[in-house]
N, C-alpha and C positions, 0 to 999 in steps of 0.2 A: 545571685543572680543571674541568673544567662545574659547574656548581651543580644537582644533583638537582631534578628538577619538583618543586613544592610543590603542585600538583594531581595529581587524577586524570583522565588525557586522558578516559577511556570517561565518565564523567560531564559534565566540559565538551560533548564531542560530544552527548551526549543533549539537554543542554541548549540546546546551539545547534539542534538539530535539533528543538525546539521551538519554537524562535524564527522557525526559516524556515518550519516547516509551520504558524502563527500567521499572517505576515504577506509568505511568498514570499521570492525569492533578491532581487531589486530592494528590497522594504518592510522588507527586515533590513537596515540600516545597521552597522556596526560597532559603533558607540556600543551600539545595543540588544546586539547578539552579547556585548558586554564586561557590561553588565547582565545578561544573561541567564544566561551564565557565570559572573561573580564573578570575573573575567580581566580582568588590564591588557590595553591595546592590545599592549602589546608582547609580553606573554605570548604573546597567538592569534598574532600574527604569526610569532614565534619557534618558534614550537609548530606552526603547519598552513601558515607562508608567506603563506596567503592567504586573503583571503573565500571564494573559488571553494573553495582546498583544501578549507578545512572546509565547506563544503558540501559538496561530493563525500564528505567523510568522512562528515557529517551521514544525507544520502544511502543511503548502503553501511549503517549503523546502521538507517536505519528499514526496507530492505530486507531487512535479513537478521531482522531479528526479524520483519518481517509475513510470510513464508517460514515461517519457526520456528512462529510460530502458527497459520499456514494448516495448516502439516502436520497438525500433532495435531491437529486439528479433522477435517478429512479422511481421515486415516487411520483414525480413530477406526468399530468395528465397527458395520454397518448397510448394509441398502441403498442402493446409490448414488444414488438419487433422495430421499434423505433427508439423504445426506450436503451434496448442493446446498441442500434447504430447509436446515440445520444453517449451510452457511456464508452463504446470502443473511440470513439472521437476526441473525448475526455482527456481519454488515457493517451493519444496520439497529439493531441495541444498540448499536453502536460509535457510528455516527452521532449514535442521540440521547442519549447519553451526552458529548459534544464536541462539542454543539448546532452541529452542522453544520460543523465546521472540515476535513470530507473526508479524502483519503487526500494525502500527500505526494506519492508519485508521480503518480498523476492531477495533483494541483495543480502539479507541475512539467512536466508534459506541456502542459498548458494556457499554462502560463508561456513554458513553453522551444521546445516543437514542437522542432524538428529542428535548430535554428541552433548549437547549441553538441556538438560531437563527442561530447565526453568526457559530457555530462549524457543523449545521445541513446544512447550504447554501455552506459551504466547502466541506463538504461531498457530496453533491448532484453534485458539480459541477466536482468535482476528478472521483465521478461515471460516468457520465455522459460523461467523456471524454475515458474511459477505454470502457463503454459500446460499442461508438462508433468504438474501434478501433478493438473490438471483432465481431463487428456485419460485418466490413470488412472480416475478416478473414473468419468467416462463411460464408459470401455469396462467397470469392475466393472459398473457401473447398467445395463450391457445383456445384459451376463453375468446378471445377476440378475434381469431381467425386468422392472427398476423404470424403465431409460431407453430410449427409444424408439429403435430399433433403421434408420429406413432413413435417418440422416444420420453421416457421420464422427464416429468420438470428436473427433477434435482441431477437427471444426467444431461440436461440442456446448460444447468446453472454452471455444472463441474467444466463444462467445456467454455463457455464464456469467461469465467473466474481463469481458464489455462491460456485462452487466448490474451486476455489483459495481461498476465504474467509472459506470454512471448512476446508479446509485441513490447512492453520492459524492458525484455532481456536484448530481443533486435536494436530496439533504439542505443542500449548499452555497446552494445556494438560496431554502432556506430550506422546503423541503418537510416535511410530518410525517410524523410514522412512517405512518400508516394512507393514504395516496401512496404511499411505498414499500413497505409493503406489500401494496399492490394489482399492483404493477409484478411486486416476485416473485412474484406467484402468477401472473400472466400467462407469466414465462419458466418457472414450475415447470408447467403445462400447456403450453407450446411443447416441453418435452423430456421428460415424461414419456409411461409407457405406459396411463395413467390407470384 
């Protein structure tokens, strides 16, 4: 008879996510994962089979958490441009609060590029979900007259998504709130009807 697990898998994945988020995949040793999760090496390998699999689970956890919070933020009532403003402000606030940790997804793209098909598939799926959400906000903003109508909603979504990624990278390299807010304001000016 198999022994029941003596730990909460979701908590362990969350702690592993934080370790990967802080140090990256390559920079996070198995020993660092043991320290972060409180699990022994055998528990990690028996449960998750490999460091790579634990990373995939951590990336999924992060992506799910991210899309849930962005959806809640962007589905609040209000004009489309104000939703984009809220997204940029949320991103900047989060970066200031975490002292430039960036985004695990953006950090992963920078670390892996497209050399790992499994990682790329996860990133592509997450990006597709975010772009669909942002396209919807852009379309609603065009309908309410706050987002300019000469561009396709999908192009505005790509621009907003890239702006968020850019803000995350700015923060990682040490840019302060004022610099990030200046970029966010330029982005808002570019898509608003003014």
